[in-house]
Each structure stands twice: as C-alpha cells, then as structure tokens.
C-alpha positions in Angstrom: -148.1 -94.9 -35.6 -145.7 -95.5 -32.7 -146.1 -93.3 -29.7 -144.9 -94.2 -26.1 -148.0 -96.3 -25.4 -147.6 -98.2 -28.7 -143.9 -98.8 -28.0 -144.7 -100.2 -24.6 -147.4 -102.4 -26.1 -144.9 -103.6 -28.8 -142.3 -104.3 -26.1 -144.9 -106.3 -24.0 -146.1 -108.0 -27.2 -142.6 -109.0 -28.0 -142.0 -110.5 -24.5 -145.2 -112.5 -24.9 -144.0 -113.5 -28.3 -140.8 -114.9 -26.8 -142.8 -117.0 -24.3 -145.0 -118.2 -27.2 -141.9 -119.1 -29.2 -140.5 -121.1 -26.3 -143.8 -122.9 -26.0 -143.9 -123.4 -29.7 -140.4 -124.9 -29.8 -141.0 -127.2 -26.9 -144.3 -128.6 -28.3 -142.8 -128.8 -31.9 -140.0 -131.0 -30.5 -142.4 -133.1 -28.5 -144.9 -133.7 -31.4 -142.0 -134.4 -33.8 -139.6 -136.4 -31.7 -141.9 -138.1 -29.2 -145.1 -138.6 -31.2 -143.1 -138.9 -34.5 -145.3 -136.5 -36.5 -143.9 -134.8 -39.6 -142.4 -131.5 -38.5 -144.8 -129.4 -40.6 -147.8 -131.2 -39.0 -146.2 -130.8 -35.6 -145.8 -127.1 -36.3 -149.6 -126.6 -36.7 -150.3 -128.2 -33.3 -147.5 -126.4 -31.5 -148.5 -123.1 -33.2 -152.1 -123.5 -31.9 -150.9 -124.1 -28.3 -148.5 -121.1 -28.5 -151.3 -118.9 -30.0 -153.7 -119.7 -27.2 -150.9 -118.7 -24.7 -150.2 -115.5 -26.6 -153.8 -114.5 -26.9 -154.5 -114.8 -23.1 -151.3 -113.0 -22.1 -151.7 -110.3 -24.7 -155.4 -109.7 -23.8 -154.6 -109.4 -20.1 -151.1 -108.0 -19.9 -150.1 -106.3 -23.2 -153.4 -104.6 -24.0 -154.7 -104.7 -20.4 -158.2 -106.0 -21.0 -160.4 -107.9 -18.7 -160.2 -111.6 -19.6 -163.9 -112.1 -19.7 -164.7 -109.0 -21.9 -165.4 -110.0 -25.5 -163.4 -113.2 -25.1 -164.9 -115.1 -27.9 -165.1 -112.2 -30.3 -161.5 -111.0 -29.8 -160.3 -114.6 -29.6 -161.7 -115.2 -33.0 -160.1 -112.1 -34.4 -156.8 -113.1 -32.8 -156.9 -116.5 -34.3 -157.7 -115.1 -37.7 -154.6 -112.9 -37.6 -152.6 -115.9 -36.3 -153.9 -118.1 -39.0 -152.4 -115.8 -41.6 -149.2 -116.0 -39.7 -149.4 -119.8 -39.5 -149.2 -119.9 -43.3 -146.2 -117.6 -43.4 -144.6 -119.6 -40.6 -145.1 -122.9 -42.4 -143.8 -121.5 -45.6 -140.6 -120.2 -44.0 -140.2 -123.3 -41.8 -140.4 -125.5 -44.9 -138.1 -123.2 -46.8 -135.4 -123.1 -44.1 -135.6 -126.8 -43.2 -136.3 -128.6 -46.5 -134.7 -126.2 -49.0 -131.8 -124.7 -47.2 -131.2 -127.6 -44.8 -131.4 -125.9 -41.4 -132.4 -128.0 -38.4 -136.2 -127.7 -38.0 -136.1 -126.2 -34.5 -133.7 -123.4 -35.6 -135.8 -122.9 -38.7 -138.8 -122.4 -36.4 -137.0 -119.6 -34.6 -136.2 -117.9 -37.9 -139.7 -118.4 -39.3 -141.2 -116.8 -36.1 -139.3 -113.6 -36.8 -141.2 -113.1 -40.0 -144.5 -113.0 -38.2 -143.8 -110.5 -35.4 -144.6 -107.2 -37.1 -147.6 -108.4 -39.0 -149.0 -110.1 -35.9 -148.5 -107.0 -33.7 -150.0 -104.7 -36.3 -153.0 -106.9 -37.0 -153.7 -107.5 -33.3 -153.1 -103.9 -32.2 -155.2 -102.2 -34.8 -157.9 -104.9 -35.3 -158.2 -107.5 -32.5 -157.4 -105.2 -29.6 -158.4 -101.9 -31.2 -159.5 -99.4 -28.6 -162.8 -97.7 -29.5 
C-alpha cells in the first residue's frame, strides 16, 4: 500500500492537514467566542472552511492535479469523504469536551487526529485515484 510516492503524498497530505487544523481552530474559536455559537455548531462551519482549504491544497500540491480538471467531480468526492470525517470529528469533539471535560479547542486537536488516516485513505484511493 505504501511505496515512496504514497509516503510522499501522505507527508504532504499531513502538512496540508496541519494547515487545515489551524484554520479549523481559528474559525472554531471565532464562531464560538465572537459569534457565540454553540461549539458543536461552530465546529461544522469551521470544518467546512478548513475542508475547502484542504481540498484545494491537496488537489494542486499533494496529488499534483490541475485545479480546473474535474474540479466539481473531485470536489464532491472530497466533501463526501470529509462528511464522514465530520461525524467522527463531532463525536470525538463532544466526547472529549462534554464527557471528559477537556477545553473545546484542545478537544478539536485530539478529534482531528482520529480523521487523518481515514481521510487520506479515502481521498488517495477514491477522490484522487489515478487511472
């Protein structure tokens, strides 16, 4: 499954993921603290913004595709994979924050870790599958 090319892609995917996590955290904080939305609702909006960032960077940099090629088709696939991750993310965000009592921004970081492998696998072998 993991050859040199896959490892490089995984490394790039992880770097993009960190940028997405930072975007997610910033917007989660803004929506929760500035706009006073419930943290789980804020997480949906911040997740969507981070996912858009991640899609564009992964398409162009990680998987080295032309931005215009199959943008809508692959964007839809990427958002389907991300939607599954959103449910996993919300579950763990709620669990860490409301059940265990961890501050919601730290919970978001922990929850994001649970989505890395499934996101990479889904996007490498379905969204950005090379024919």
